[in-house]
Wavefront OBJ file of the C-alpha trace (Angstrom):
o trace
v -107.064 -131.229 -44.902
v -107.972 -131.042 -48.762
v -106.343 -128.294 -50.699
v -106.871 -127.459 -54.361
v -104.964 -124.771 -56.205
v -103.419 -122.073 -53.997
v -105.393 -119.018 -52.941
v -109.104 -118.358 -52.840
v -110.298 -121.647 -54.286
v -108.999 -123.899 -51.553
v -110.629 -125.499 -48.568
v -108.861 -127.742 -46.135
v -110.241 -130.494 -44.242
v -109.533 -133.289 -41.808
v -111.366 -136.618 -41.435
v -111.843 -137.324 -37.710
v -112.289 -140.755 -36.187
v -115.889 -141.967 -35.966
v -117.191 -144.951 -34.005
v -119.031 -147.331 -36.276
v -119.585 -150.852 -37.467
v -118.483 -152.033 -40.885
v -119.550 -155.081 -42.822
v -117.058 -157.209 -40.907
v -114.366 -156.931 -38.275
v -111.681 -157.510 -40.901
v -112.851 -154.625 -43.099
v -113.143 -152.395 -40.048
v -109.588 -153.227 -39.051
v -108.373 -152.185 -42.505
v -109.988 -148.777 -42.211
v -108.809 -148.291 -38.636
v -105.273 -148.990 -39.806
v -105.756 -146.233 -42.351
v -106.800 -143.753 -39.704
v -110.441 -143.852 -40.806
v -113.316 -145.581 -39.019
v -116.426 -145.752 -41.185
v -119.701 -144.279 -39.980
v -122.678 -146.617 -39.937
v -125.510 -144.424 -41.228
v -129.206 -144.910 -40.591
v -130.627 -148.140 -41.930
v -133.137 -146.819 -44.453
v -132.886 -147.846 -48.079
v -130.427 -145.872 -50.196
v -130.317 -145.785 -53.987
v -127.151 -147.585 -55.074
v -124.556 -145.420 -56.814
v -123.390 -147.617 -59.647
v -122.159 -146.115 -62.901
v -122.255 -142.323 -62.837
v -125.056 -140.685 -64.806
v -126.526 -137.280 -65.520
v -128.011 -135.373 -62.595
v -131.827 -135.323 -62.532
v -134.321 -133.034 -60.790
v -135.014 -135.633 -58.108
v -131.341 -135.527 -57.161
v -131.559 -131.866 -56.175
v -130.896 -131.017 -52.534
v -131.900 -128.068 -50.365
v -130.904 -124.634 -51.622
v -129.181 -125.780 -54.823
v -127.196 -128.676 -53.350
v -127.561 -131.542 -55.800
v -126.418 -135.122 -55.807
v -123.952 -136.284 -58.478
v -123.878 -140.103 -58.683
v -120.523 -141.811 -58.191
v -119.319 -145.205 -59.500
v -118.721 -146.660 -56.031
v -121.500 -148.718 -54.479
v -120.016 -149.102 -51.004
v -117.114 -147.380 -49.273
v -116.178 -143.822 -48.315
v -114.929 -140.650 -50.036
v -112.515 -138.709 -47.856
v -111.335 -135.720 -49.918
v -112.315 -133.632 -52.947
v -110.528 -130.835 -54.851
v -111.196 -128.903 -58.066
v -109.299 -126.999 -60.743
v -112.376 -125.551 -62.474
v -115.980 -126.402 -63.298
v -114.989 -129.264 -65.602
v -112.109 -130.733 -63.615
v -112.407 -132.110 -60.102
v -111.052 -135.123 -58.271
v -112.105 -137.145 -55.231
v -110.294 -139.903 -53.377
v -111.428 -142.532 -50.928
v -112.123 -146.241 -50.573
v -114.223 -148.972 -52.103
v -115.295 -151.803 -49.822
v -114.785 -154.706 -52.244
v -115.755 -157.446 -49.808
v -115.897 -158.220 -46.120
v -112.123 -158.635 -46.196
v -110.835 -156.167 -48.800
v -110.657 -152.375 -49.145
v -109.419 -150.620 -52.308
v -108.186 -147.009 -52.403
v -109.278 -145.129 -55.521
v -109.431 -141.789 -57.315
v -112.491 -140.394 -59.127
v -112.582 -137.616 -61.732
v -115.316 -135.150 -62.718
v -115.275 -134.199 -66.412
v -118.028 -131.592 -66.302
v -120.830 -134.118 -66.721
v -120.207 -137.156 -64.506
v -117.867 -138.834 -62.042
v -115.813 -141.790 -63.277
v -113.086 -143.833 -61.680
v -109.769 -142.588 -63.010
v -107.481 -144.973 -61.160
v -106.777 -147.022 -58.090
v -104.085 -145.941 -55.664
v -101.013 -148.026 -54.793
v -101.574 -150.845 -52.321
v -101.375 -149.741 -48.705
v -102.175 -146.116 -49.510
v -105.099 -144.875 -47.424
v -105.713 -141.243 -48.498
v -107.090 -138.664 -46.077
v -106.148 -135.488 -47.962
v -105.894 -134.331 -51.569
v -104.085 -131.442 -53.288
v -104.403 -130.613 -57.003
v -102.018 -128.229 -58.756
v -102.851 -129.441 -62.284
v -104.244 -132.529 -64.011
v -100.671 -133.816 -64.168
v -99.662 -132.836 -60.630
v -101.866 -134.291 -57.895
v -100.895 -135.339 -54.381
v -102.670 -137.526 -51.829
v -101.595 -138.117 -48.246
v -102.702 -140.229 -45.314
v -100.766 -143.146 -43.925
v -98.313 -142.411 -46.735
v -98.289 -140.213 -49.829
v -98.549 -140.690 -53.578
v -98.169 -138.437 -56.623
v -100.150 -138.533 -59.891
v -98.353 -137.338 -63.047
v -101.339 -137.652 -65.369
v -100.678 -141.293 -66.177
v -99.756 -143.157 -63.020
v -99.454 -142.928 -59.239
v -96.005 -143.095 -57.653
v -95.485 -143.769 -53.957
v -93.550 -141.031 -52.177
v -92.668 -142.317 -48.739
v -93.033 -139.845 -45.898
v -89.886 -139.146 -43.891
v -89.428 -141.183 -40.736
v -90.246 -139.361 -37.524
v -88.559 -140.377 -34.249
v -91.799 -139.506 -32.426
v -93.733 -142.319 -34.131
v -95.670 -143.388 -37.209
v -96.645 -140.369 -39.327
v -100.292 -139.915 -40.306
v -101.056 -136.938 -42.541
v -104.482 -135.317 -42.225
v -103.895 -132.356 -44.556
v -101.845 -131.486 -47.625
v -101.397 -128.265 -49.598
v -99.572 -127.053 -52.695
v -98.268 -123.550 -53.338
v -97.456 -121.569 -56.464
v -93.722 -121.948 -55.913
v -93.936 -125.754 -56.468
v -94.056 -126.302 -52.726
v -95.932 -129.204 -51.156
v -96.614 -129.506 -47.422
v -98.328 -132.104 -45.256
v -99.590 -131.759 -41.691
v -100.805 -134.339 -39.228
v -99.380 -136.228 -36.299
v -96.703 -138.694 -35.292
v -98.210 -141.557 -33.315
v -95.848 -143.389 -30.942
v -98.385 -146.072 -30.061
v -101.614 -144.625 -28.775
v -103.345 -141.804 -30.666
v -103.801 -139.931 -27.390
v -99.994 -139.619 -27.220
v -99.682 -138.116 -30.719
v -97.532 -135.059 -31.373
v -97.917 -132.567 -34.259
v -95.986 -133.374 -37.437
v -95.261 -131.381 -40.609
v -93.267 -132.393 -43.686
v -92.262 -130.554 -46.862
v -91.367 -131.878 -50.326
v -87.959 -130.784 -51.622
v -88.444 -132.082 -55.167
v -86.974 -135.492 -54.425
v -88.198 -136.557 -50.998
v -90.210 -135.538 -47.960
v -88.344 -133.678 -45.223
v -89.459 -133.688 -41.594
v -89.876 -130.219 -40.115
v -88.560 -129.246 -36.681
v -91.469 -127.885 -34.657
v -91.596 -126.028 -31.354
v -92.363 -128.185 -28.340
v -96.115 -127.805 -27.905
v -96.696 -131.099 -26.119
v -99.190 -133.680 -27.335
v -101.538 -132.726 -30.121
v -102.287 -132.903 -33.825
v -102.554 -130.762 -36.944
v -105.636 -130.944 -39.155
v -105.184 -128.193 -41.736
v -102.384 -126.466 -43.623
v -102.205 -123.676 -46.207
v -99.240 -122.083 -47.979
v -99.211 -118.495 -49.234
v -95.543 -118.613 -50.219
v -92.395 -120.559 -49.458
v -91.868 -118.339 -46.417
v -95.497 -118.027 -45.300
v -97.211 -121.296 -44.305
v -99.864 -121.842 -41.634
v -100.902 -125.085 -39.932
v -103.780 -125.513 -37.474
v -105.063 -128.202 -35.145
v -105.293 -128.865 -31.422
v -103.003 -129.038 -28.406
v -104.249 -131.834 -26.180
v -105.200 -131.108 -22.585
v -102.164 -131.255 -20.316
v -104.207 -132.702 -17.439
v -107.756 -133.469 -16.365
v -108.308 -129.896 -15.182
v -107.195 -128.228 -18.423
v -109.144 -127.945 -21.703
v -107.844 -128.864 -25.139
v -106.890 -125.669 -26.981
v -106.463 -124.470 -30.577
v -102.993 -124.936 -32.012
v -101.655 -122.605 -34.715
v -98.122 -122.834 -36.154
v -96.483 -120.497 -38.675
v -93.489 -120.968 -41.001
v -91.594 -117.766 -41.838
v -89.070 -119.378 -44.184
v -86.614 -120.071 -41.389
v -88.457 -121.798 -38.549
v -91.850 -122.852 -37.254
v -93.267 -120.808 -34.385
v -96.403 -121.140 -32.311
v -98.923 -118.340 -32.819
v -101.198 -117.425 -29.920
v -104.794 -118.377 -30.701
v -107.741 -118.027 -28.309
v -110.076 -120.892 -27.475
v -113.661 -120.865 -26.299
v -113.681 -119.861 -22.626
v -113.189 -122.917 -20.435
v -114.166 -125.314 -23.239
v -112.286 -127.911 -25.210
v -111.549 -126.243 -28.559
v -109.866 -127.373 -31.756
v -109.287 -126.252 -35.353
v -110.011 -128.476 -38.356
v -109.412 -126.341 -41.445
v -107.680 -123.165 -42.637
v -107.664 -120.963 -45.729
v -105.545 -117.917 -46.595
v -107.084 -115.118 -48.656
v -104.116 -112.787 -48.090
v -101.222 -112.568 -45.610
v -103.460 -110.457 -43.362
v -106.730 -112.273 -44.058
v -106.665 -115.883 -42.863
v -109.505 -117.992 -41.482
v -109.352 -121.119 -39.333
v -112.428 -123.103 -38.294
v -113.179 -125.975 -35.949
v -115.342 -126.561 -32.918
v -115.745 -126.247 -29.181
v -117.223 -128.866 -26.887
v -119.312 -128.658 -23.743
v -121.111 -131.307 -21.725
v -124.089 -131.107 -24.074
v -122.681 -130.979 -27.613
v -120.143 -129.534 -30.012
v -120.664 -126.160 -31.691
v -118.898 -124.225 -34.489
v -115.776 -122.188 -33.746
v -113.933 -119.745 -36.026
v -110.801 -117.597 -35.820
v -109.539 -114.793 -38.055
v -105.968 -113.515 -38.542
v -105.682 -109.819 -39.434
v -101.920 -109.799 -39.863
v -101.243 -109.196 -36.176
v -103.521 -111.293 -33.970
v -105.983 -114.176 -34.052
v -109.482 -113.240 -32.891
v -112.608 -115.347 -32.537
v -115.585 -114.589 -34.783
v -119.268 -115.064 -33.850
v -120.802 -118.369 -34.990
v -124.378 -119.639 -34.632
v -125.198 -122.129 -31.889
v -125.575 -125.248 -34.042
v -125.627 -128.508 -32.088
v -122.947 -130.926 -33.299
v -121.841 -128.180 -35.693
v -118.087 -128.774 -35.622
v -116.439 -127.295 -38.729
v -113.933 -129.086 -40.952
v -113.398 -126.825 -43.962
v -113.330 -123.166 -44.949
v -112.816 -121.387 -48.274
v -113.909 -118.563 -50.570
v -116.092 -119.170 -53.626
v -115.792 -117.345 -56.929
v -118.426 -114.767 -55.981
v -116.388 -113.789 -52.923
v -118.610 -115.565 -50.408
v -116.809 -117.326 -47.585
v -118.081 -120.789 -46.638
v -117.392 -123.232 -43.810
v -118.781 -126.766 -43.623
v -118.662 -129.757 -41.331
v -120.836 -131.607 -38.869
v -120.758 -134.597 -36.568
v -122.130 -138.014 -37.408
v -125.300 -137.665 -39.459
v -125.523 -133.931 -38.653
v -124.124 -131.650 -41.357
v -123.654 -127.895 -41.143
v -122.815 -125.079 -43.555
v -122.056 -121.498 -42.554
v -121.608 -118.388 -44.693
v -119.733 -115.275 -43.580
v -121.926 -112.196 -43.230
v -119.482 -109.395 -44.004
v -121.939 -106.643 -43.101
v -122.800 -108.024 -39.659
v -119.304 -109.486 -39.116
v -120.593 -112.907 -38.148
v -121.084 -116.422 -39.489
v -124.684 -117.278 -40.432
v -126.162 -120.724 -40.885
v -126.836 -121.729 -44.505
v -128.486 -124.741 -46.132
v -126.188 -127.690 -45.480
v -125.425 -130.577 -47.833
v -127.442 -133.673 -46.953
v -124.364 -135.835 -46.606
v -121.999 -136.870 -43.818
v -119.284 -134.324 -44.600
v -115.722 -135.541 -45.034
v -114.434 -132.771 -47.306
v -115.582 -129.637 -49.141
v -113.808 -127.586 -51.788
v -114.538 -124.389 -53.635
v -114.142 -124.291 -57.431
v -111.794 -121.667 -58.921
v -113.604 -119.375 -61.340
v -117.024 -120.523 -60.142
v -119.535 -120.019 -57.343
v -119.866 -123.792 -56.966
v -118.847 -126.009 -54.054
v -118.216 -129.754 -53.923
v -118.760 -131.852 -50.801
v -117.708 -135.505 -50.522
v -118.541 -138.077 -47.872
v -121.142 -140.757 -47.299
v -124.924 -140.725 -47.465
v -126.873 -140.154 -44.270
v -128.947 -143.251 -45.023
v -127.633 -146.629 -46.000
v -124.524 -148.550 -45.044
v -121.377 -146.743 -46.194
v -122.822 -145.359 -49.439
v -120.307 -142.861 -50.915
v -121.779 -139.566 -52.076
v -120.690 -136.293 -53.673
v -122.991 -133.270 -53.801
v -122.572 -129.923 -55.524
v -123.734 -126.442 -54.610
v -124.341 -124.398 -57.749
v -125.009 -121.048 -56.086
l 1 2 3 4 5 6 7 8 9 10 11 12 13 14 15 16 17 18 19 20 21 22 23 24 25 26 27 28 29 30 31 32 33 34 35 36 37 38 39 40 41 42 43 44 45 46 47 48 49 50 51 52 53 54 55 56 57 58 59 60 61 62 63 64 65 66 67 68 69 70 71 72 73 74 75 76 77 78 79 80 81 82 83 84 85 86 87 88 89 90 91 92 93 94 95 96 97 98 99 100 101 102 103 104 105 106 107 108 109 110 111 112 113 114 115 116 117 118 119 120 121 122 123 124 125 126 127 128 129 130 131 132 133 134 135 136 137 138 139 140 141 142 143 144 145 146 147 148 149 150 151 152 153 154 155 156 157 158 159 160 161 162 163 164 165 166 167 168 169 170 171 172 173 174 175 176 177 178 179 180 181 182 183 184 185 186 187 188 189 190 191 192 193 194 195 196 197 198 199 200 201 202 203 204 205 206 207 208 209 210 211 212 213 214 215 216 217 218 219 220 221 222 223 224 225 226 227 228 229 230 231 232 233 234 235 236 237 238 239 240 241 242 243 244 245 246 247 248 249 250 251 252 253 254 255 256 257 258 259 260 261 262 263 264 265 266 267 268 269 270 271 272 273 274 275 276 277 278 279 280 281 282 283 284 285 286 287 288 289 290 291 292 293 294 295 296 297 298 299 300 301 302 303 304 305 306 307 308 309 310 311 312 313 314 315 316 317 318 319 320 321 322 323 324 325 326 327 328 329 330 331 332 333 334 335 336 337 338 339 340 341 342 343 344 345 346 347 348 349 350 351 352 353 354 355 356 357 358 359 360 361 362 363 364 365 366 367 368 369 370 371 372 373 374 375 376 377 378 379 380 381 382 383 384 385 386 387 388 389 390 391 392
């Protein structure tokens, strides 16, 4: 999940596996090893994103979504986070050749995106957390920290359950850093949830309740004794559906919190945001024989309850967060289908809004602004990275 500064301005996300073809089997293998399989978009011509330049009218998207060119011609952008209108970061991959993938970090300076750095070799980022321009974390198959000048590898703690893959990371105001994901013993279908915390010197594995096989896709920290993680508990057998998984840290231990799923349907959670201790949202999707649809839960301080969402085909949600004007947004999609929902506080329901025309990997709100950033790849073209902005 992507997390920016703590509180209202944060949205979390998880990049799910997508079947696709890459330029070659070798490049595909590199991305699979990173926990990311690139999506082969439709084959129509796409304008190459070379050096970043000013946004023009023709770059504008539906309902104030506009394209902001990025200096990566081919690859994928997996996470984005912002400090304010003039400072944002995105991480992902450049496909350098049929045999080489390079992890990188981009920076928005208020006018354009430029490449700020490359990440250490072997680092395949899936999540991004920004506390300041000199305190940035990425996590995926490993983790790295940016101090304003260089990246330093910070090895995740070993987990006896298997290889750790982080799908979300968050920072809190008390200097806390948390990652959530899964430990993979061999096959992904045998994964178990995994959470780690940073103690200032190293990552520490967290003891979790036995919830069986599953994964965590989002995490948010209100305080050092109030942290929430969300994901999915895998189906126990062929007759049982996958269900939402919610875990809570109270400063002493992690406990499972009861969370309802869609009746009789496979259900999961992909992102979470905390507006207050008694005002927390988690979003994801539910699946039937026909398609996926959006799913949302709200915590009122006592119980999790489902909230009405529109019936959007392939509308699985990945991120949720509150913009500067107080509006609550959720975004996601499946394949080339993208979806954006906005909370209708008067009707107490989620309504469909104009979605970004991009295959959504990550969305973030911008503290002090009504803007949103969404990163991913273009719907058309072969792995063309793209970042779009909603200006409100």
